[in-house]
Backbone as a ProteinNet text record, in pm:
[ID]
protein_1_A
[PRIMARY]
MTMAATPPHSNPGDDRNLVVVDDKYLAPSFEDRLRLFWKKYSTAVLALCGLILLGILAKGGWEYLANKKDLEIGTKYATASTEDQLKSFAAAHPDHVLGGIAQLRIADDAYAAGKFADALAGYQKAVSELKDGPLAARAQLGRALSQVSVGKASEGTAELKTFVNNEKIPKGLRAEAAYHLASLASESGNSADVQSYSDQLMKIDPTSQWTQRALSLRAKLPAPSAEVSTEGKKAEAENSMQIKLPGK
[TERTIARY]
-4224.7	-4089.8	-4069.2	-3901.7	-3848.1	-3820.7	-3861.9	-3844.9	-3713.6	-3637	-3486.9	-3472.5	-3414.6	-3443.2	-3386.5	-3460.2	-3480.1	-3405.6	-3249.4	-3180.6	-3208.4	-3168.4	-3205.7	-3250.6	-3301.7	-3319.9	-3237.7	-3159.9	-3092.7	-3170.6	-3161	-3245.1	-3147.3	-3239.9	-3146.6	-3085.7	-2951.5	-2888.7	-2809.3	-2847.4	-2767.1	-2636	-2526.9	-2404.2	-2351.3	-2387.8	-2331	-2258.9	-2279.1	-2240.6	-2113.4	-2048.4	-1967.4	-1834.7	-1720.4	-1581.3	-1507	-1489.4	-1413.5	-1272	-1245.2	-1129.9	-1028.1	-961.3	-844.7	-838.4	-809.1	-809	-672.2	-583	-473.2	-479.3	-571.8	-615	-674.3	-755	-845.4	-772.6	-666.7	-574.1	-519.9	-520.4	-415.9	-272.7	-174.3	-63.8	3.8	118.2	196.9	173.6	216.1	208.5	61.7	-25.4	-168.3	-216.5	-146.3	-174.9	-102.4	25.8	100.5	42.3	-33.9	-72.2	-193.1	-283.6	-398.1	-382.9	-284.4	-210.8	-227.3	-108.8	-68	-179.8	-277.6	-372.3	-491.6	-501.7	-578.3	-474.5	-360.1	-233.2	-155.2	-157.9	-33.8	-4.8	-138.6	-156.7	-95.8	-120.5	-94.5	56.5	109.8	238.4	350.3	284.2	373.9	332.5	255.1	232.8	344.2	310.8	414.4	557	589.1	742.6	800.5	689.1	715.5	731.1	639.9	696.2	830.9	879	984	1105.2	1093.5	1193.9	1210.3	1079.5	1108.2	1150.9	1129.6	1185.9	1337	1382.9	1563.6	1601.9	1555.8	1594.3	1599.9	1439	1462.5	1591.8	1603.7	1708.5	1816.2	1855.9	1977.3	2001	1879.3	1913.3	1941.7	1851.6	1867.6	2018.1	2092.8	2208.3	2314.8	2275.9	2354.5	2349.3	2267.4	2260.1	2315.1	2291	2346.6	2504.6	2577.8	2700.7	2764.8	2687.8	2697	2721.7	2637.6	2613	2744.9	2741.6	2855	3011.6	3026	3149.8	3151.4	3060.9	3043.3	3106	3019.8	3069.1	3186.8	3260	3340.2	3496.9	3455.6	3579	3543.8	3432.8	3463.6	3498.2	3492.3	3542.9	3705.5	3741.6	3899	3948.3	3900.4	3945.1	3924.4	3855.8	3840.7	3968.6	4039.9	4182.5	4154.5	4089.7	4109	4007	4016.5	3888	3751.2	3808.3	3700	3612.7	3669.8	3604.9	3558.3	3613.2	3567.8	3417	3404.3	3300.9	3182.8	3228.4	3131.3	3069.3	3171.5	3111.4	3049.6	3085.6	3021.9	2874	2890.8	2722.1	2642.2	2699.5	2625.2	2556.5	2657.2	2643.3	2638.8	2527.6	2528.3	2488.4	2429.9	2385.9	2454.7	2555.9	2654.3	2775.6	2837.2	2952.7	3093.4	3109.8	3204.5	3193.3	3065.5	3037.9	3063.7	3074.4	3131.9	3237.2	3325.2	3475.1	3512.7	3447.9	3482.1	3467.3	3385.7	3368.3	3470.2	3510.2	3650.9	3742.8	3758.7	3901.7	3913.6	3767.9	3802.1	3810.2	3755.1	3798.1	3936.4	3972.9	4124.7	4219.1	4185.5	4267.8	4249.1	4153.7	4072.8	4147.6	4141.6	4218.6	4382.1	4409.1	4559.5	4642.1	4547.3	4573.9	4537.4	4504.4	4452.6	4320.4	4248.3	4087.1	3975.1	4002.1	3967.4	3792.6	3717.2	3596.5	3531.4	3568.1	3590.6	3604.6	3678.6	3722	3586.2	3552.6	3444.1	3300.3	3264.2	3158.6	3171.5	3298.2	3299.5	3325.8	3363.5	3385.1	3231.6	3193.5	3004.7	2950.4	2944.2	2894.1	2950.4	3078.6	3116.8	3047.8	3034.3	3002	2848.9	2774	2608.9	2623.2	2670.5	2677.2	2763.6	2851.4	2922.4	2849.5	2797.1	2704.8	2760.4	2833	2909.7	2994.6	3079.6	3237.5	3356.6	3454.3	3600.3	3633.9	3575	3564.5	3462.8	3374.2	3273.6	3357.2	3443.2	3491.9	3574	3664.6	3768.2	3706.3	3597.7	3551.9	3488.9	3423	3397.5	3529.3	3649.1	3756.7	3809.3	3799.1	3814.7	3747.1	3599.2	3517.6	3559.4	3594.4	3629.9	3774.5	3846.7	3959.6	3939.8	3858.4	3813.9	3746.5	3655.7	3579.1	3657.1	3820.4	3904.1	3929.5	4027.1	4100.6	4018.5	3812	3780.7	3714.5	3786	3757.8	3607.6	3574.4	3528.1	3558	3634.8	3711.6	3638.4	3551.6	3447	3406.4	3328.9	3271.2	3349.3	3484.1	3567.6	3603.3	3630.2	3749.8	3631.5	3519.1	3378.8	3363.1	3377.3	3367.2	3489.6	3600.7	3701.8	3729.7	3659.5	3689.2	3614.9	3472.3	3346.1	3423.8	3484.5	3555.5	3655.1	3735.6	3845.9	3789	3635.7	3588.1	3523.5	3492.9	3393.1	3519.3	3472.9	3573.2	3532.5	3433.6	3360.3	3464.1	3532	3578.4	3722.8	3767.7	3919.5	4042.1	4120.4	4206.4	4301	4346.1	4424.3	4364.4	4261.9	4159.9	4146.9	4114.1	4092.8	4220.5	4341.3	4485.2	4490.9	4506	4536.5	4420.9	4313.3	4211.5	4255.1	4323.3	4373.1	4524.9	4595.1	4742	4689.7	4559.2	4505.2	4473.9	4412.3	4374.2	4492.2	4608.7	4743.3	4781	4832.7	4868.8	4786.8	4655.5	4569	4616	4622.2	4642.9	4775.2	4870.9	5017.1	5048.6	4961.6	4970.3	4922.8	4793.1	4733.1	4800.6	4965	5020.8	4958.6	4857.5	4815.2	4883.9	4967.3	5056	4973	4844.6	4811.5	4706	4654.2	4554.1	4678.7	4756.3	4896.3	4894.6	4953.8	4997.3	4876.2	4747.4	4643.4	4623.8	4595.5	4551.1	4704.6	4833.4	4904.6	4913	4872	4842.5	4712.3	4612.9	4497.5	4579.6	4635.3	4712.7	4778.8	4850.2	4926.3	4841.4	4681.1	4591.9	4509.7	4524.9	4476.2	4551.9	4673.3	4754.4	4920.8	4980.6	5135.2	5240.7	5190.9	5296.8	5271	5162.1	5149.9	5207.2	5256.5	5313.6	5267.1	5126.3	5055.2	5092.9	5090.8	5150.6	5305.6	5364.3	5547.1	5533.4	5467.3	5437.7	5383.3	5296.4	5190.9	5303	5410.5	5487.1	5600.9	5628.1	5749.1	5667	5540.2	5493.7	5527.2	5479	5507.5	5618.9	5707.6	5871.4	5902.4	5874.7	5845.2	5812.6	5714.7	5621.4	5679.1	5705.4	5678.2	5598.9	5635.7	5523.8	5398.2	5282.6	5195.9	5225.1	5265.2	5321.7	5413.8	5475.4	5573.4	5559.8	5399.3	5317.6	5311.9	5323	5280.2	5113.4	5029.1	4908.6	4893.5	4782	4744	4740.4	4678.2	4665.2	4838.8	4891.4	5051.4	5110.4	5097.5	5136	5107.4	4970.6	4896.1	4975.1	4941.7	5048.4	5179.7	5231.1	5352	5442.7	5305.4	5356.8	5276.4	5194.7	5131.5	5263.1	5318.9	5439.1	5538.3	5607.6	5680.5	5681.5	5553	5459.7	5452.9	5479.4	5510.6	5622.1	5590.2	5720.1	5736	5858.7	5939.7	5969	5929.1	5947.9	6026.3	6132.3	6248.4	6214.6	6292.4	6241.3	6156.5	6090.4	5966.6	6031.6
-5949.7	-5942.4	-5818.9	-5812.2	-5705.8	-5661.7	-5510.9	-5447.9	-5384.6	-5405.7	-5339	-5171.2	-5089.3	-4958.7	-4906.7	-4822.2	-4763.5	-4647.4	-4629.2	-4523.2	-4382.6	-4276.9	-4189.7	-4122	-4063.8	-4021.4	-3844.5	-3834.5	-3723	-3595.4	-3467	-3408.6	-3319.2	-3241.9	-3182.4	-3071.8	-3055.2	-2912.7	-2939.8	-3077.1	-3110	-3171.7	-3079.1	-3132	-3176.4	-3201.5	-3236.1	-3361.8	-3461	-3567	-3568.5	-3412.4	-3433.5	-3420	-3446.1	-3439.7	-3313	-3221.7	-3123.9	-3106.7	-3075.4	-3112.2	-2976.2	-2979.9	-2849	-2806.3	-2661.5	-2562.5	-2568.9	-2649.5	-2715.9	-2837.6	-2880.3	-3022.1	-2975	-2893.7	-2862.7	-2779.6	-2704.9	-2613.9	-2724.3	-2693.1	-2789	-2767.6	-2873.9	-2869.1	-2763.5	-2756.9	-2691.6	-2748.9	-2904.2	-2954.8	-2973.7	-2986.2	-2978.1	-2828.2	-2750.5	-2615.8	-2615.7	-2679.9	-2671.6	-2748.5	-2844.2	-2958	-2914.4	-2825.5	-2779.7	-2637.9	-2573.2	-2451.9	-2504.5	-2617.4	-2666.1	-2722.2	-2800.4	-2852	-2735	-2645.4	-2519.8	-2400.7	-2397.4	-2306.9	-2376.5	-2517.5	-2566.6	-2530.4	-2488.2	-2491.6	-2367.9	-2244.8	-2150.1	-2090.9	-2191.1	-2133.2	-2222.7	-2352.6	-2403.6	-2289	-2219	-2167.2	-2023.7	-1949.3	-1846.5	-1887.5	-1998.8	-2067.2	-2072	-2100.3	-2132.1	-2013.7	-1892.1	-1776	-1729.4	-1754.3	-1688.8	-1793.9	-1924.7	-1981.4	-1903.8	-1908.9	-1860.3	-1670.6	-1657.8	-1526.2	-1524.9	-1585.4	-1591.1	-1680.1	-1778.3	-1820	-1707.2	-1640	-1560.6	-1396.8	-1377.3	-1279.7	-1373.6	-1450.4	-1534.5	-1542.3	-1585.6	-1601.2	-1432.4	-1315.7	-1219.1	-1172.6	-1168.5	-1128.8	-1235.7	-1359.9	-1442.3	-1395.2	-1352	-1274.8	-1169	-1064.8	-960.7	-967.1	-1032	-1056.8	-1140.2	-1207.9	-1258.8	-1163.5	-1102.8	-989.3	-874.8	-814.5	-734.4	-782	-909.8	-985.6	-984.6	-969.2	-1006.7	-847.1	-742.3	-589	-547.5	-604.6	-606.8	-634.1	-761.1	-801	-757.7	-674.7	-594.7	-465.6	-458.6	-316.2	-279.9	-441.4	-473	-500.1	-523.8	-538.5	-398.1	-274.5	-190.2	-115.4	-68.4	0.1	88	111.9	230.2	304.7	414.7	507.6	472.6	390.6	338.4	254.7	142.2	72.4	138.5	220.1	305.6	331.6	430.3	493.6	390.6	266.8	162.9	103.9	105	45.3	168.6	275.6	368.8	399	390.1	406.9	299.5	152.2	49.2	24.5	92.3	106.4	236	306.6	439	468	328.6	360.8	271.9	248.9	141.1	231.6	203.9	270.5	266	174.7	100.7	212.3	236.4	373.3	490.1	517.3	670.4	669.1	579.7	541.6	537.7	470.5	496.7	619	689.4	847	932.1	906.5	981.5	956.5	831.2	807.8	855.9	878.5	956.4	1093.6	1149.3	1297.9	1324.4	1251.5	1258	1246.8	1130.6	1159.8	1232.4	1315.1	1449.1	1569	1573.6	1707.3	1672.5	1560.4	1548.9	1587.5	1557.1	1567.1	1738.2	1791.7	1945.1	1955.8	1865.1	1860.1	1923.3	2008.8	2083.8	2049.3	2103.4	2097.8	1971.8	1857.1	1723.1	1660.4	1722.1	1698.8	1721	1875.5	1925.4	1850.1	1796.2	1714	1587.2	1528.7	1401.6	1419.3	1479.9	1533.7	1564.9	1622.3	1652	1487.1	1460.2	1277.6	1204.8	1192.5	1129.3	1178.6	1305.3	1356.7	1302.8	1312.1	1262.7	1169.9	1067.9	890	849.3	921.8	867.4	957	1071.1	1104.5	1131.7	1066.4	1127.1	1006.8	1070.8	967.4	1035.8	973.6	1032	1055.4	961	978.9	1059.9	1076.2	1195.9	1333.8	1366.8	1445.2	1503.9	1402.9	1375.7	1457.8	1416.6	1448.1	1569.4	1629.6	1776.5	1872.4	1812.9	1867.6	1921.9	1794.8	1818.8	1903.4	1896.6	2020.4	2150.9	2147.1	2301.6	2350.6	2278.3	2295.5	2308.9	2245.4	2204.4	2341.9	2393.3	2555.6	2647.7	2626.9	2769.1	2777.8	2668	2582.4	2613.6	2630.8	2658.4	2815.3	2868.9	3035.8	3093.1	2992.3	2997.8	3000.3	3137.2	3115.5	3146.6	3250.7	3287.3	3180.2	3094.4	2924.5	2849.7	2838.1	2741	2755.9	2918.6	2961.7	2954.9	2961.4	2962.5	2822.6	2721.7	2613.6	2575.6	2587	2540.9	2636.4	2721	2816.4	2733.3	2683.8	2640.9	2506.6	2393.1	2299.7	2289.1	2396.5	2388.5	2412.5	2464.6	2500.5	2360.6	2280.3	2173.9	2055	2080.8	1974.3	1826.5	1810.8	1667.9	1573.9	1661.8	1627.8	1606.7	1478.4	1416.9	1562.1	1559.4	1668.3	1675.7	1559.5	1561.5	1611	1651	1686	1842.8	1866.8	2004.8	2078.7	2020.8	2093.9	2126.5	2007.8	2053	2148.6	2168.2	2278.6	2402.6	2436.4	2518.8	2563.7	2488.2	2505.7	2560.3	2506.9	2610.1	2710.1	2751.6	2872.3	2987.9	2920.4	3018.7	3030	2891.6	2920.2	3022.7	3009.3	3132.3	3275.7	3315.9	3417.1	3453.4	3363.9	3366.9	3431	3366.4	3420	3562.7	3609.9	3725	3839.9	3775.9	3862.8	3909.6	3842.7	3878.2	3808.4	3856.4	3797.6	3783.6	3875.6	3862.5	3717.9	3699.8	3602.4	3440.9	3441	3338.2	3346.4	3421	3428.4	3348.9	3399	3329.6	3203.2	3198.8	3022	2963.7	2958.5	2897	2890.2	3026.3	2986.2	2884.2	2884.6	2763.3	2652.8	2634.2	2489.9	2438.1	2532.7	2510.1	2445.9	2496.5	2433.8	2299.3	2289.1	2148.5	2032.3	2054.6	1943.4	2028.4	2057.6	2125.3	2019.8	1899	1760.1	1779.4	1831.9	1805.8	1858.2	1753.8	1863.3	1971.3	1980.9	2107.2	2239.1	2211.1	2279.7	2353.9	2230.7	2281.9	2372.5	2345.8	2436.1	2525.4	2542.5	2674.6	2771	2713.6	2793.5	2829.4	2756.5	2787.5	2903.1	2914.3	2991.8	3167.3	3141.6	3259.8	3319.5	3209.6	3266.8	3375.4	3327	3419.1	3543.7	3550.7	3698.9	3783.7	3912.5	4041.3	4060.5	4039.1	4023.3	4142.4	4127.1	4202.9	4369.2	4365.9	4501.1	4565.6	4505.5	4574.6	4615.6	4603.3	4616.1	4764.4	4864.3	4985.4	5015.6	5072.8	5087.8	5138.9	5153.4	5214.5	5334.1	5360.9	5544.7	5599.9	5564.6	5535.8	5564.8	5499	5482.8	5593.7	5618.6	5728.2	5895.1	5913.5	6029.7	6023.6	5892.1	5916.7	5990.6	5946.6	5970.3	6107.5	6165.7	6282.3	6418.2	6375.6	6423.9	6438.5	6327.4	6341.7	6415.4	6471.7	6527.4	6669.8	6707.4	6846.7	6925.1	7010.2	7126	7245.3	7224.2	7305.5	7401.3	7504.4	7707.5	7718.2	7810.5	7885.2	7965.8	7921.3	7990.4	7933.2	7829.9	7765.9	7654.3
9275.1	9214.6	9247.8	9257	9300.8	9161.5	9115.2	8995.8	8964.1	8885.3	8825.7	8864.1	8928.2	8949.8	8794.7	8742.4	8612.4	8643.2	8542	8556.5	8563.8	8584	8585.2	8474.8	8394.4	8288.5	8263.3	8179.2	8164.9	8118.8	8195.9	8094	8032.7	7880.8	7826.5	7885.2	7843.9	7898	8005.8	8048.2	8225.5	8164.4	8234	8182	8290.8	8413.2	8527.7	8527.9	8402.9	8447.2	8334.3	8245.6	8172.7	8226.4	8150	8219.9	8170.1	8258.6	8228.6	8174.5	8068	8011.7	8004	8034.4	7972.2	7868.7	7892.1	7735.2	7648.7	7750	7636	7593.3	7630.4	7583	7402.4	7428.2	7325.9	7236.7	7249.4	7180.4	7082.5	6899.1	6825.3	6830.9	6846.3	6812.6	6755.2	6713.8	6638.7	6480.1	6486.6	6397.3	6301.5	6403.5	6380.7	6245.9	6335.3	6262.6	6154.3	6146.8	6015.5	5922.2	5964.4	5848.5	5789.6	5868.2	5824.6	5737.1	5749.8	5671.3	5554.1	5555	5403.2	5372	5404.7	5315.7	5271.5	5317.1	5311.2	5195.9	5196.9	5099.4	5015.1	5030.7	4961.1	4824.8	4715.2	4625.7	4572	4647.8	4658.9	4702	4771.2	4792.8	4684.1	4658.3	4541.6	4427.9	4383.6	4260	4349.4	4414	4437.8	4449.2	4502.8	4475.3	4303.6	4242	4109.2	4033	4047.1	4022.4	4069.4	4182.2	4224.3	4132.5	4159.6	4087.6	3928.4	3846.9	3725.9	3715.8	3821.9	3790.2	3823.7	3877.7	3925.6	3779.7	3745.4	3630.6	3510.1	3479.5	3400.7	3410.7	3521	3542.3	3545	3550.5	3530.6	3359.7	3300.7	3167.6	3100.1	3132.4	3118.3	3128.1	3227.6	3269.5	3192.6	3140.2	3065.3	2900.9	2883	2743.5	2727.9	2819.5	2841.7	2849.9	2884.3	2940.8	2761.8	2742.2	2580.5	2483.8	2536.9	2413.4	2408	2558.5	2592.6	2540.7	2563.3	2510.2	2371.9	2287.2	2134.8	2084	2154.7	2153.3	2199.1	2292	2315.1	2238.5	2166.6	2049.6	1937.3	1897.8	1766.8	1807.4	1927.2	1971.1	1967.5	1989.2	2006.4	1869.6	1761.5	1619.8	1563	1592	1497.7	1557.6	1438.1	1434.9	1359	1249.4	1133.8	1175.7	1128.4	1152	1081.5	985.8	890.1	1023.4	1038.5	1133.3	1286.1	1313.3	1483.6	1411.7	1284.4	1249.6	1262	1168.6	1176.8	1327.4	1408.5	1505.1	1596.6	1580.1	1673	1637.6	1470.9	1450	1467.5	1486.8	1483	1660.9	1747.5	1915.7	1970.8	1945.8	1977.9	2112.9	2181.8	2311.6	2402.6	2364.8	2396.8	2478.3	2573.8	2663.5	2496.3	2492.9	2396.3	2242.2	2225	2119.9	2128.2	2247.4	2293	2263.2	2338.8	2367.4	2209.7	2112.2	1965.9	1903.6	1938.1	1934.6	1971.4	2123.3	2166.3	2118.2	2045.4	1964.6	1860	1766.4	1623	1644.2	1763.6	1780.6	1803	1913.7	1938.6	1833.4	1696.9	1571.2	1524	1487.6	1414.7	1506.8	1595.4	1666.5	1654.4	1656.7	1649.4	1499.7	1407.2	1256.7	1226	1356.3	1318.9	1225.8	1266.9	1175.5	1287.4	1338.9	1474.9	1444.5	1317.2	1296.6	1321	1273.2	1290.1	1416.3	1489.9	1611.3	1713.9	1679.9	1793.1	1739.9	1622.2	1609.4	1697.6	1665.2	1742.6	1903.3	1969.3	2072.4	2141.7	2044.5	2113	2072.6	2018.5	2030.3	2121	2172.7	2263.8	2390.6	2419	2540.6	2558.5	2425.3	2454.3	2472.4	2449.1	2441.5	2567.1	2618.2	2754.4	2884	2844.9	2967.5	3092.2	3171.8	3264.1	3305.6	3427.9	3468.1	3355.8	3433.8	3356.1	3223.2	3137.7	2997.1	2958.3	2993.3	2936.2	2968.3	3119.9	3136.4	3028.5	2983.1	2906	2759.1	2702.8	2632.2	2599.7	2724.7	2740.8	2738.1	2812.7	2745.3	2624.8	2551.1	2426.8	2303.6	2346.5	2290.8	2312.2	2438.4	2466.5	2395.1	2399.6	2329.1	2166	2104.2	1969.1	1942.9	2022.1	2026.7	1980.5	2079.8	2056.6	1940.9	1909.7	1774.1	1661.9	1672.8	1537.3	1553.9	1653.8	1656	1723.8	1838.9	1914	2035.1	2040.1	2185.6	2289.8	2270.9	2403.3	2467.1	2372.4	2431.7	2509.7	2395.6	2480.8	2560.5	2614.4	2728.6	2834.4	2809.9	2932.6	2979.9	2879.1	2908.2	3026.5	2979.3	3017.7	3132.7	3211.2	3343	3406.3	3349.2	3448	3478	3392	3373.3	3526.9	3520.1	3611.1	3754.5	3762	3907.6	3936	3869.6	3862.8	3944	4104.8	4145.6	4141.5	4110.9	4064.9	3955	3910.1	3758.8	3828.5	3775	3838.8	3794.5	3913.9	3916.9	3822.3	3744.6	3610.8	3534.7	3478.1	3387.3	3399	3549.4	3580	3577.3	3573.7	3608	3439.2	3351.3	3195.1	3143.1	3167.9	3140.4	3191.6	3329.5	3379.7	3274.2	3282.1	3196.8	3056.7	2973.9	2832.8	2881	2971.9	2974.2	3016.4	3113.8	3130.5	2979.5	2918.6	2799.2	2695.1	2712.5	2589.7	2667.2	2784.2	2881.1	2830	2798.9	2768	2610.8	2550.1	2409	2398.6	2454.1	2433.9	2534.7	2626.9	2715.7	2817	2853.8	2996.1	3107.2	3171.8	3279.6	3430.4	3429.2	3553.3	3530.7	3441	3427.8	3409.6	3361.5	3375.2	3518.6	3619.6	3730.4	3824.8	3801.1	3871.1	3873.4	3665.1	3670	3721.7	3725	3755.4	3954.5	4036.9	4133.8	4161.2	4090.2	4093.1	4043.2	3947.7	3957.4	4062.7	4145.9	4275.8	4386.8	4363.1	4451	4394.1	4300.5	4266.8	4225.5	4183	4190	4173.7	4250.6	4294.3	4207.2	4187	4158.4	3957.3	3940.8	3824.3	3695.2	3606	3484.2	3432.2	3394.8	3372.2	3457.2	3597.1	3666.9	3636.9	3614.3	3612.9	3473.3	3384.6	3249.9	3301.4	3333.8	3358.9	3426.2	3527.6	3598.6	3513.6	3399.4	3316.6	3248.7	3161	3111.7	3193.2	3328.3	3392.3	3396.9	3439.4	3479.2	3322.1	3179.5	3075.6	3057.2	3137	3152.3	3240.2	3227.1	3322.5	3413.7	3567.1	3666.6	3616.5	3649.5	3670.2	3695.6	3809	3860.8	3836.3	3775.6	3680.9	3521.1	3477.7	3334.4	3380.1	3284	3260	3210.8	3299.4	3258.9	3138.4	3065.6	2929.4	2958.5	3099.2	3080.2	3134.1	3179.4	3213.3	3085.6	2955.5	2828.4	2790.7	2782.8	2727.3	2779	2878.3	2951.5	2880.8	2881.5	2868.7	2738.5	2607.6	2471.5	2450.8	2532.9	2519.6	2591.2	2700.6	2717.3	2643.3	2564.8	2477	2358.8	2336.6	2205.8	2238.9	2352.3	2400.4	2340.4	2292.1	2232.4	2370.3	2402.1	2499.6	2441.6	2489.4	2421.6	2509.6	2452.8	2531.1	2636.1	2762.9	2897.2	2975.3	2925.9	2999.3	3081.4
[MASK]
++++++++++++++++++++++++++++++++++++++++++++++++++++++++++++++++++++++++++++++++++++++++++++++++++++++++++++++++++++++++++++++++++++++++++++++++++++++++++++++++++++++++++++++++++++++++++++++++++++++++++++++++++++++++++++++++++++++++++++++++++++++++

């Protein structure tokens, strides 16, 4: 009886009968990688998206509330017309720009009424609340003029000079400050300073009304070169007092 052939035994570690598979076939596809990533990190991704969405909603809600509050403050400011109403509004909103503007209006009214001490206090508060920008510069100019008016001429004049030389300030306000310096010089009869400030005004803004007014002041005063010096006046007085003797 013929025996069936016994199949050969496979030796452990003998891979001669294995089929070689291409590396590209073993690499997972993009879809597979994406599926594995989502399976592993989906919870974290959803949590992150939720946080971002909450942040967007919170920011939008905050902006809505802020805009609503600004609208309410603006409405209250628009209805404040009397001095007492402006003072109440400014006291209630010291950290808001409209509170600073209310202080500026109060100071302007006090200055126009000749209440220069009150104006100085109001302008100081406006400067502190407005901090920077054209309105803050406007308050600084008012503060300087109020200092001059209450007898602090040296402080006010020094601030006006600094104001004029600051090119970051709008030229209209700088021109007004230069005119006031020229006016103060004119009141003291200082033709040289009147000429100097009017020349400076021509550089700042030759078409400004303040320039024209300064030139008008300049035209009313004698030219600096025509003025008699103090030593010349003294010598002239001494000569007029001398007694001329006969034969001398």
